[in-house]
C-alpha positions in Angstrom: -53.6 1.7 -39.5 -55.2 3.1 -36.3 -55.6 -0.4 -34.9 -52.0 -1.2 -35.7 -50.8 1.9 -33.9 -53.0 1.1 -31.0 -51.7 -2.4 -30.9 -48.1 -1.2 -31.1 -48.8 1.2 -28.2 -50.2 -1.6 -26.1 -47.2 -3.8 -26.9 -44.8 -1.0 -25.8 -46.9 -0.5 -22.6 -46.8 -4.3 -22.0 -43.0 -4.4 -22.4 -42.6 -1.4 -20.1 -44.8 -2.9 -17.4 -43.0 -6.2 -17.8 -39.7 -4.6 -17.4 -40.9 -2.7 -14.3 -42.0 -6.0 -12.8 -38.7 -7.6 -13.7 -36.9 -4.7 -12.1 -38.9 -5.1 -8.9 -37.9 -8.7 -8.8 -34.2 -8.1 -8.5 -34.7 -5.0 -6.4 -36.7 -7.0 -3.8 -34.6 -6.8 -0.7 -36.5 -9.7 0.9 -34.8 -12.1 -1.6 -31.3 -13.5 -1.0 -28.3 -11.9 -2.6 -27.8 -14.8 -5.0 -31.5 -14.9 -5.9 -31.4 -11.2 -6.8 -28.3 -11.8 -9.0 -30.0 -14.7 -10.7 -33.1 -12.7 -11.5 -31.0 -9.9 -13.0 -28.8 -12.1 -15.0 -31.8 -13.8 -16.6 -32.7 -10.5 -18.2 -29.3 -9.6 -19.4 -28.2 -9.9 -23.0 -24.7 -11.0 -23.8 -23.8 -7.4 -24.7 -25.0 -6.2 -21.3 -23.1 -8.9 -19.5 -19.9 -8.1 -21.3 -20.6 -4.4 -20.5 -20.4 -5.2 -16.8 -16.9 -6.4 -17.5 -15.8 -3.2 -19.1 -14.2 -0.3 -17.1 -13.6 3.1 -18.6 -11.6 6.0 -17.2 -13.5 9.3 -16.9 -13.5 10.6 -20.4 -15.5 13.8 -20.4 -16.8 16.5 -18.1 -19.8 14.6 -17.0 -21.6 17.8 -15.8 -21.1 19.4 -19.2 -22.4 18.5 -22.7 -22.1 14.9 -24.0 -19.1 14.2 -26.3 -19.9 14.5 -30.0 -16.9 12.8 -31.7 -14.1 10.3 -31.4 -13.4 7.8 -28.6 -15.2 9.8 -26.0 -18.5 9.7 -28.0 -18.1 5.9 -28.4 -17.6 5.5 -24.7 -20.6 7.7 -24.0 -22.8 5.6 -26.2 -21.5 2.5 -24.5 -22.5 4.0 -21.2 -26.0 4.8 -22.4 -26.4 1.2 -23.7 -25.4 -0.4 -20.4 -22.1 -1.5 -21.8 -20.0 -0.1 -19.0 -19.8 -1.7 -15.6 -17.4 0.6 -13.9 -15.7 4.0 -14.2 -12.6 5.2 -12.5 -11.3 8.7 -11.6 -14.8 10.2 -11.7 -15.0 12.0 -8.4 -17.2 14.5 -6.5 -20.8 14.0 -5.7 -22.0 16.2 -8.5 -20.0 14.3 -11.1 -20.7 10.8 -9.8 -24.4 11.5 -9.6 -24.4 12.7 -13.2 -22.7 9.6 -14.6 -24.7 7.3 -12.3 -27.9 8.9 -13.4 -27.2 7.9 -17.0 -26.7 4.3 -16.1 -29.7 4.0 -13.8 -32.2 6.0 -15.8 -31.2 5.7 -19.4 -30.0 2.1 -19.8 -32.4 -0.8 -20.4 -31.8 -2.5 -17.0 -30.6 0.4 -14.9 -27.6 -1.4 -13.5 -25.5 1.1 -11.4 -21.8 1.8 -11.9 -19.2 1.0 -9.4 -16.9 4.0 -9.1 -13.2 3.2 -8.6 -10.3 5.5 -7.6 -6.7 5.1 -6.4 -7.2 5.9 -2.7 -3.8 4.8 -1.7 -3.0 6.8 1.5 -6.0 9.0 1.8 -8.3 11.0 -0.4 -7.8 14.7 0.2 -6.7 14.5 3.8 -3.6 12.4 3.4 -2.1 9.9 5.8 1.6 8.9 5.5 2.5 6.8 2.5 1.7 3.1 3.1 5.4 2.2 3.7 5.6 4.9 6.4 2.4 3.6 8.0 3.9 0.1 8.1 6.7 1.6 10.2 4.2 2.2 13.0 3.6 -1.5 13.3 0.3 -0.3 14.8 -2.5 -2.3 13.3 -5.3 -0.3 14.9 -3.9 3.0 13.7 -3.4 1.6 10.2 -7.0 0.3 10.1 -8.3 3.7 11.3 -6.2 5.5 8.6 -7.8 3.3 5.9 -11.2 4.1 7.5 -10.5 7.8 7.3 -9.6 7.4 3.6 -12.8 5.5 3.0 -14.9 8.1 4.8 -13.6 10.9 2.6 -13.6 9.0 -0.7 -17.1 7.7 -0.1 -18.3 11.2 0.7 -17.0 12.3 -2.7 -19.0 9.6 -4.6 -16.4 6.8 -4.7 -17.3 3.3 -3.6 -14.2 1.3 -4.6 -10.5 1.8 -4.0 -7.6 0.2 -5.9 -5.9 -0.6 -2.6 -4.3 -1.9 -0.5 -1.1 -2.7 -2.3 0.0 -5.8 -0.5 3.1 -6.5 -2.6 6.1 -7.7 -0.6 9.4 -6.4 -1.9 13.1 -6.7 -1.0 14.2 -4.2 -3.6 14.0 -0.5 -2.7 15.0 0.4 -6.3 11.4 -0.4 -7.2 9.5 2.9 -7.0 6.3 1.3 -5.8 7.9 0.1 -2.6 6.3 3.2 -1.1 2.8 1.7 -1.7 3.3 -1.5 0.3 4.2 -2.7 3.8 7.9 -3.6 3.2 9.8 -6.8 3.1 8.2 -9.2 5.6 5.2 -11.4 4.8 4.1 -11.7 8.4 3.9 -8.0 9.1 2.6 -7.5 5.5 -0.2 -10.0 6.1 -1.3 -8.3 9.4 -1.3 -4.9 7.7 -3.2 -6.2 4.6 -5.9 -7.5 6.9 -6.1 -4.2 8.8 -6.3 -2.1 5.7 -9.0 -4.2 4.1 -11.0 -4.0 7.4 -10.4 -0.2 7.5 -11.7 0.4 3.9 -14.6 -2.0 4.1 -15.7 -1.7 7.7 -18.1 -4.1 9.2 -20.9 -3.4 6.7 -20.1 -2.7 3.1 -23.5 -1.2 2.5 -22.8 1.7 4.8 -22.2 4.9 2.9 -18.9 5.6 4.6 -17.2 2.3 3.5 -15.7 1.3 0.2 -14.8 -1.9 -1.5 -11.1 -2.7 -1.2 -8.8 -4.2 -3.9 -5.8 -6.4 -3.0 -3.0 -5.7 -5.6 -1.0 -6.6 -7.5 -1.6 -10.3 -8.0 1.1 -11.5 -8.0 4.8 -11.1 -7.3 5.0 -7.5 -8.7 7.3 -6.5 -5.9 10.0 -8.9 -7.3 10.3 -7.4 -10.8 13.7 -8.0 -12.2 16.2 -5.1 -11.4 13.5 -3.3 -9.4 12.2 -1.9 -12.7 8.5 -1.4 -13.1 6.5 -3.6 -15.5 9.4 -6.1 -15.7 9.5 -9.9 -15.5 9.5 -11.9 -12.3 11.4 -15.2 -11.9 11.2 -16.9 -8.5 11.0 -20.2 -6.7 7.8 -21.8 -5.5 9.2 -21.4 -2.0 9.4 -17.6 -2.4 5.9 -17.5 -4.0 4.1 -19.5 -1.3 6.0 -18.3 1.8 6.7 -14.7 0.9 4.5 -13.3 -1.9 1.1 -15.0 -1.3 0.5 -14.7 2.5 -0.6 -11.0 2.4 -3.0 -11.7 -0.4 -4.4 -14.7 1.5 -4.8 -12.4 4.5 -6.7 -10.0 2.4 -9.1 -12.8 1.3 -9.5 -13.8 5.0 -10.4 -10.2 5.8 -13.2 -10.4 3.2 -11.6 -8.2 0.4 -14.1 -7.8 -2.4 -11.8 -7.3 -5.4 -8.3 -8.2 -6.6 -6.2 -6.5 -9.2 -3.7 -8.5 -11.3 -0.3 -7.2 -12.1 1.8 -6.0 -15.1 4.6 -8.5 -14.7 5.4 -11.9 -16.2 5.2 -14.8 -13.8 6.7 -18.1 -15.1 6.8 -16.4 -18.6 3.1 -15.6 -18.6 1.6 -12.2 -17.9 -0.2 -12.1 -14.6 -3.4 -10.9 -16.4 -3.4 -14.1 -18.5 -2.1 -16.4 -15.7 -4.6 -19.1 -14.9 -2.4 -20.6 -12.2 -2.6 -17.4 -10.2 -6.1 -16.4 -10.8 -8.1 -19.6 -11.4 -6.1 -22.3 -9.5 -5.0 -20.3 -6.4 -7.3 -17.3 -6.0 -10.6 -18.6 -7.2 -9.9 -22.2 -6.7 -7.8 -23.0 -3.6 -8.8 -19.8 -1.7 -12.4 -19.8 -2.9 -12.4 -16.0 -3.5 -15.9 -14.9 -4.5 -15.2 -11.3 -5.5 -13.9 -10.2 -8.9 -10.5 -9.5 -10.5 -9.9 -6.3 -12.3 -6.9 -5.9 -14.7 -4.4 -3.2 -14.1 -4.5 -0.3 -16.5 -4.6 -1.7 -20.1 -2.8 -4.9 -18.9 -5.0 -7.0 -21.1 -3.9 -5.2 -24.2 -0.3 -5.2 -23.0 -0.2 -9.0 -23.3 0.2 -8.2 -27.1 3.2 -6.1 -26.4 4.6 -8.8 -24.1 4.5 -11.2 -27.0 2.0 -13.5 -25.3 -1.1 -12.6 -27.4 -1.3 -12.2 -31.1 -4.0 -9.5 -31.2 -6.8 -8.0 -29.3 -9.1 -11.0 -29.7 -6.3 -13.4 -28.5 -5.5 -11.2 -25.5 -9.2 -11.0 -24.6 -9.6 -14.7 -24.8 -6.5 -15.5 -22.7 -7.4 -12.9 -20.1 -11.0 -14.1 -19.6 -10.1 -17.8 -19.6 -7.3 -17.0 -17.0 -9.8 -15.4 -14.7 -9.5 -11.6 -15.3 -13.1 -10.5 -14.8 -13.0 -6.7 -15.6 -10.9 -5.0 -18.3 -9.5 -1.6 -17.1 -9.1 0.7 -20.1 -7.9 -1.8 -22.7 -11.3 -1.4 -24.5 -10.9 -5.1 -25.6 -13.6 -6.9 -23.7 -16.3 -4.6 -25.0 -15.0 -4.9 -28.6 -14.0 -8.6 -28.8 -15.8 -10.6 -26.1 -19.2 -10.9 -27.7 -17.7 -12.2 -30.9 -15.6 -14.7 -29.0 -18.6 -16.1 -27.2 -20.7 -16.2 -30.4 -17.9 -18.1 -32.2 -17.6 -20.5 -29.3 -14.0 -19.5 -28.5 -15.0 -18.4 -25.0 -17.5 -20.3 -23.0 -20.5 -18.3 -21.9 -20.1 -19.9 -18.4 -16.9 -17.8 -17.9 -18.8 -14.6 -18.7 -21.6 -15.5 -16.4 -19.2 -16.3 -13.6 -17.4 -12.9 -14.1 -20.6 -10.9 -14.2 -22.0 -12.7 -11.2 -18.9 -11.7 -9.2 -19.2 -8.1 -10.3 -22.9 -7.8 -9.6 -22.4 -9.4 -6.2 -20.1 -6.6 -5.1 -22.5 -4.0 -6.4 -25.4 -5.5 -4.5 -23.2 -5.7 -1.4 -22.3 -2.0 -1.7 -26.1 -1.3 -1.7 -25.9 0.3 -5.1 -29.1 -1.4 -6.4 -31.0 -0.3 -3.3 -29.8 3.3 -3.6 -27.5 4.1 -6.6 -27.0 7.6 -5.2 -26.1 6.6 -1.7 -22.6 8.1 -2.1 -23.8 11.3 -3.7 -24.7 13.5 -0.7 -23.1 17.0 -1.2 -23.8 18.0 2.4 -21.9 15.0 3.7 -19.1 15.7 1.2 -18.7 19.2 2.4 -18.7 18.3 6.1 -16.4 15.3 5.7 -13.6 16.3 3.4 -10.8 17.9 5.4 -12.6 17.7 8.7 -10.8 18.3 12.0 -11.4 14.7 13.0 -9.8 13.4 9.9 -6.8 15.8 10.2 -6.4 14.8 13.8 -6.4 11.1 12.7 -3.7 11.5 10.0 -1.6 13.6 12.4 -1.7 10.7 14.9 -0.8 8.3 12.2 2.1 10.4 11.0 3.6 10.6 14.4 3.4 6.9 14.8 5.1 6.4 11.5 8.4 8.2 12.3 11.5 6.1 13.1 14.4 7.4 15.1 17.5 5.9 13.5 20.2 7.6 15.6 20.4 9.9 18.6 24.0 10.3 19.8 24.6 12.5 22.7 20.9 12.7 23.2 20.7 15.6 20.8 17.0 15.0 20.6 14.5 15.9 21.8 15.2 19.6 21.2 14.8 22.0 24.1 11.6 24.0 24.0 13.2 27.3 25.0 16.5 29.1 24.9 17.9 27.3 21.9 19.1 28.9 18.6 17.9 26.5 15.9 18.6 26.8 12.2 16.5 24.8 9.7 18.0 24.1 6.4 16.8 22.4 3.2 14.4 23.0 0.3 12.2 20.2 1.6 11.9 21.9 5.0 9.6 24.6 3.6 8.0 22.4 0.9 4.2 22.0 1.2 3.8 19.7 -1.8 6.5 17.0 -1.6 5.5 15.8 1.8 2.1 14.7 0.4 4.0 11.9 -1.3 3.2 10.0 -4.4 -0.2 8.6 -5.3 -2.4 11.5 -4.0 -4.3 12.4 -7.1 -7.4 13.7 -5.3 -5.4 16.0 -2.9 -4.7 19.6 -3.7 -1.2 20.7 -4.3 0.7 22.6 -1.6 -1.6 21.6 1.2 0.9 19.8 3.5 2.0 21.5 6.7 5.7 22.0 6.1 8.3 21.2 8.7 9.1 25.0 8.8 5.4 25.7 9.7 5.4 22.9 12.3 8.5 24.1 14.0 7.3 27.7 14.0 4.6 26.6 16.4 7.3 26.3 19.1 7.9 30.0 19.7 10.2 30.0 22.7 13.3 29.2 20.6 15.1 31.2 18.0 14.3 29.6 14.6 15.9 30.7 11.3 15.4 29.1 8.0 17.7 28.8 5.0 17.0 26.8 1.9 20.6 26.1 1.1 19.8 24.9 -2.4 16.9 24.1 -4.6 16.2 20.4 -4.9 14.5 20.2 -8.2 14.6 22.1 -11.5 11.5 22.6 -13.6 8.2 20.8 -13.4 7.3 18.6 -10.4 3.9 17.3 -11.5 2.6 13.8 -11.0 3.5 12.8 -14.6 6.7 14.8 -15.2 10.2 13.3 -14.8 11.9 15.3 -12.1 15.2 17.1 -12.8 17.5 17.7 -9.8 19.8 20.6 -9.1 23.3 19.3 -9.0 25.4 22.5 -9.8 23.9 25.5 -8.2 25.5 26.1 -4.8 24.7 29.8 -4.5 22.7 29.3 -1.3 25.3 27.3 0.5 27.1 30.3 2.0 24.0 31.8 3.6 23.2 28.4 5.1 26.7 28.0 6.4 26.7 31.4 7.9 23.4 30.7 9.7 24.6 27.3 10.9 27.8 28.7 12.4 26.2 30.2 15.5 23.4 27.7 16.0 23.0 25.4 18.9 21.3 22.8 16.7 21.0 22.5 12.9 17.9 20.7 11.6 18.4 19.6 8.0 15.4 18.2 6.0 16.8 16.2 3.1 15.7 13.3 0.9 13.6 12.5 -2.1 10.9 14.6 -3.6 7.5 13.1 -3.1 7.2 12.4 -6.8 10.5 10.6 -6.9 8.9 7.3 -5.7 5.8 5.6 -6.9 4.8 3.9 -10.1 7.4 4.4 -12.9 9.9 5.8 -10.4 12.5 3.0 -10.3 16.1 4.2 -9.4 19.5 2.7 -9.6 21.1 5.2 -7.3 19.6 5.5 -3.8 21.8 8.4 -2.6 20.4 11.8 -1.7 19.4 13.3 -5.0 20.8 16.6 -6.3 23.5 18.4 -4.3 22.0 17.6 -0.9 24.9 15.5 0.1 27.3 18.3 -0.6 25.1 20.7 1.3 25.0 18.4 4.3 28.8 17.9 4.3 29.4 21.7 4.0 27.1 22.4 7.0 28.7 19.6 9.0 32.1 21.3 8.7 30.7 24.5 10.2 28.5 22.9 12.9 28.3 19.1 13.5 25.3 19.4 15.9 22.9 18.3 13.1 19.6 16.6 13.2 18.9 15.0 9.8 15.2 14.6 9.0 14.8 12.3 6.0 11.8 12.7 3.6 11.7 9.7 1.3 9.5 7.0 -0.1 12.0 4.2 0.1 15.2 3.2 1.9 18.1 5.4 0.9 21.9 4.8 1.1 23.0 7.2 3.8 26.3 5.8 4.9 28.1 9.1 5.3 25.2 10.5 7.4 25.1 7.4 9.5 28.8 7.7 10.3 28.8 11.5 10.9 25.4 13.0 11.8 24.6 12.5 15.5 20.8 12.4 15.1 18.8 10.9 12.2 15.0 10.9 12.0 13.3 8.8 9.3 10.2 10.9 8.5 9.2 9.5 5.1 6.4 11.3 3.2 3.9 11.8 6.0 1.0 13.5 4.2 -1.1 16.5 5.1 0.1 16.9 8.7 3.8 16.3 8.0 5.2 19.4 9.6 3.2 19.1 12.8 4.1 15.5 13.2 7.9 16.1 12.7 7.9 19.1 15.0 6.1 17.3 17.8 8.7 14.4 17.6 11.7 16.8 17.4 10.5 18.7 20.5 9.6 15.6 22.4 5.9 16.1 22.6 5.7 12.7 21.0 8.3 10.0 21.7 9.0 8.1 18.5 8.2 4.4 18.5 8.4 3.4 14.8 10.4 0.5 13.5 11.7 -0.1 10.0 9.4 -2.3 7.9 12.3 -2.7 5.4 16.0 -2.9 5.6 18.2 0.0 4.6 21.2 -1.1 2.4 24.7 0.2 2.7 24.8 0.5 -1.0 22.8 -0.6 -4.1 25.2 -3.5 -4.7 23.7 -5.3 -1.7 20.2 -5.3 -3.1 18.1 -7.4 -2.6 18.8 -7.2 1.1 16.4 -8.5 3.7 16.5 -9.9 7.2 14.8 -13.2 6.6 17.6 -14.4 4.3 19.3 -17.8 4.1 22.4 -18.9 5.9 24.0 -20.7 2.9 26.4 -23.6 3.4 29.2 -21.2 4.3 27.6 -18.5 6.5 30.8 -17.6 8.5 34.5 -17.4 8.1 35.2 -20.6 9.9 38.5 -21.4 8.1 40.0 -17.9 8.1 40.0 -17.7 4.3 38.1 -16.0 1.5 35.7 -18.9 0.7 32.6 -17.9 2.6 29.4 -16.0 1.8 30.3 -12.3 2.0 31.4 -9.2 0.1 35.0 -8.2 0.0 34.3 -4.5 0.0 31.4 -4.0 2.4 29.7 -5.9 5.3 26.9 -8.2 4.2 24.6 -6.7 6.9 22.2 -3.8 6.2 23.0 -0.3 7.4 19.8 -0.3 9.4 18.0 -3.7 9.8 14.3 -4.6 9.5 12.5 -3.9 12.8 15.1 -1.3 14.0 14.0 1.9 15.6 15.1 3.9 18.7 13.2 5.9 21.3 14.1 8.8 23.5 14.0 6.3 26.3 15.6 2.9 26.6 14.2 -0.6 26.9 15.7 -3.7 28.5 14.6 -7.3 27.7 15.1 -9.9 30.3 13.9 -13.2 31.7 12.9 -15.0 28.5 10.8 -18.1 29.3 9.2 -20.8 27.2 6.3 -22.7 28.9 8.0 -26.1 28.4 10.9 -27.5 26.4 9.0 -29.8 24.0 5.5 -29.9 22.4 3.3 -32.2 20.5 1.8 -31.0 17.3 -1.2 -28.9 18.0 0.0 -27.7 21.4 0.5 -23.9 21.9 3.9 -22.6 22.6 4.1 -19.6 25.0 7.1 -17.4 25.0 7.4 -14.6 27.6 9.9 -11.9 28.4 10.1 -9.0 30.9 10.3 -5.6 29.2 11.5 -2.6 31.3 11.6 1.0 30.5 15.1 1.9 31.8 15.3 5.5 30.5 14.0 8.9 31.4 10.9 9.2 29.2 7.6 7.3 28.9 7.6 5.4 25.7 6.3 2.6 23.5 8.3 -0.3 22.3 7.5 -2.8 19.5 8.6 -6.1 21.0 9.3 -8.6 18.2 9.5 -12.4 18.2 11.4 -14.3 15.6 11.8 -18.1 15.0 14.2 -20.3 13.1 13.3 -23.9 12.1 16.7 -25.6 12.5 16.1 -28.5 10.0 13.3 -28.7 7.4 12.5 -30.4 4.1 12.6 -26.9 2.5 15.4 -24.8 4.1 14.0 -22.0 6.3 15.3 -18.5 6.6 17.8 -17.6 9.4 14.9 -16.0 11.2 11.3 -15.2 10.6 9.0 -12.7 12.3 6.1 -14.5 13.9 4.8 -12.1 16.6 5.0 -8.5 17.7 3.3 -6.4 20.3 3.2 -2.6 21.0 4.0 -2.1 24.7 3.6 1.3 26.4 5.6 1.8 29.6 6.1 4.7 32.0 9.7 5.4 32.9 10.9 2.7 35.3 7.9 0.5 34.6 8.2 -3.2 33.7 5.7 -5.6 32.0 5.6 -9.2 31.1 5.0 -9.7 27.4 3.7 -13.1 26.2 3.7 -14.4 22.6 1.7 -17.3 21.4 3.0 -19.7 18.7 0.6 -22.1 17.0 0.9 -24.3 14.0 0.0 -21.3 11.9 3.2 -19.5 13.0 5.5 -22.5 13.1 4.8 -24.2 9.8 5.5 -23.3 6.2 4.4 -24.0 2.6 6.2 -26.7 0.7 6.9 -26.4 -3.0 3.5 -27.6 -4.0 1.7 -25.0 -1.8 0.8 -27.4 1.0 1.1 -26.0 4.5 3.1 -28.3 6.8 4.6 -28.4 10.3 7.5 -30.8 10.7 9.0 -32.1 13.9 12.3 -30.7 15.1 14.0 -28.0 17.1 13.2 -24.3 16.8 15.2 -21.3 18.0 13.3 -18.3 19.2 14.5 -14.7 19.6 12.7 -11.8 21.2 14.0 -8.2 21.0 13.5 -4.7 19.7 14.9 -5.4 16.2 15.6 -8.3 13.8 19.3 -8.2 14.4 19.5 -9.0 18.1 17.5 -10.2 21.2 17.1 -12.8 23.9 17.3 -16.4 22.6 15.8 -19.7 23.5 14.8 -23.0 21.9 12.1 -25.7 22.0 11.2 -28.9 20.2 8.2 -30.0 18.3 7.8 -33.8 18.5 
């Protein structure tokens, strides 16, 4: 017996030494990345491989006792066995270190977790919502904003964000419009590239960068009726030329992960859609990162009616190219059985695991699993002055001036009697916007607080009316006050003697975002009634809009002399708004999405199609229009005013005709003709007159931010190549056809200087 025990002990020692040697082999940094992955995968069981494809939400207080019963205990045991590849919503260096320690020190192979989180527009220090950032058209600022978010998130233990959302949408009823860059694929592609670069930096192994995730693949922004989780039905033309370009830009930027979407595409859930994930993403585009499902979207294929049960859903998702299962619990329970029964090829598992491990190696997690767990860095980074300064700068750049009759703005800095009205004006929570789950409630600078910094005016605040009734948490459905007008009289009395009334109205920050689709885009509650009541007393009103989507503000546009689109601007909202209102910052934002006149116009977008009857040429009813409202938007894509004025002149094209491959140069002279220094977003649009697939009436193909002193002029030159002039046919082939092209350059999509040229 003694000899047997001794032999058993020697065997255990041999296995331990062998495992240490094996670990050293894949931890050897002198080997190539792919060699290290090969060495690790050779040692992995099928259960451990499938475990890498399994993602769990944080399911217990990781710094407390281990769970002892139920689903949490099962998940905990999976974690200790190495059957979990990723966790999400675990945050804070103490918590991340604790859960990472289990995987690195208690599992057989010690494979570290990748920690994911929804870092949508900042971590604790919040930038404007993504739609607002898109209104800046400032790619450098947007990239910096993403870098700030990555800096704070990584300091809190996170190494992977479920962003950027690069969904193009033409429907502001969709609540998640606030997460993207608006309606245009060219602008959206540039922003997608910038955000990926901001999150990931120039070296993913640095501890202040995080892996980005392009979502939602694909076409989620075109859900029917603007209703979340709905079906999508679209043409190949729309798919290839509008939906996919921002995703391809993310791939070109080196994005490490993709997330598929909840919607059907061609009758197949995106999670189980091989055409999208295998043929396009991993095939044609050669994407070498991994694809994660959206929350439980693998399991939801059963509810869709596409999969019969969990095993069927798992098989269809894996075969289609979905590499990691977020919170469906199906891969970990079904996939080993499917492989053993030969229903799923082990090669698909190996491909998925290799993709996941590659990202973990690139993040440097194998070299130092605790590289994101420095509490000193966390303390010094979160909420730093530098980060607050950065998000303030981003917030100012995101503001769009929609109207400024009689030059009511900027406000005078002294001697004015100003009344500030609106529940949102003093709100410190709503301005943070939706999708800010790491931020603390009531940490935004309110507009009231921002305006109080200008002490040489008389400032009085009246709420006028409560906006919401009851809970306003992230998960609760908001209820709006529509009947209580008891505060109107005090607001009217205050407004009566004011030089200027500033009214802050709009949506609550939780009224847009996932699951927040709307059929009515008017001002919620009784805000419209409050605005009209104040207007009767004093028409000198500056309307400051807080919103996560375009609203229908026809009455305000007709009556209110000054309108400022201030979105949900994040932590520094009040300071940004006040600095714009008082002229310390001249607004330069431009709309990234059209504002409809009413919901009946939706979808409405600038790059529409002329139809066979675009105008009333025969003076009759038979042409493409509405009988009750203009077919144009209230405020078009690309629109935005300044406190100064800009004049475009002298449009030139370097020659009248070009051979394929030649570069087209379009130049204009831009002059600041007003009384303030300012920045203009000069925009170039083209129209391909005749094509084998009809092209939109105009398409954005260039823009440039130009800063000019008052009275200054600059020549602005745009370059057009085959990349800008061509389009995708219905098979996804990129082509450039000979013919004539119109070109327009101006400060908005609705008007500008025009010219033309020919491609032979």
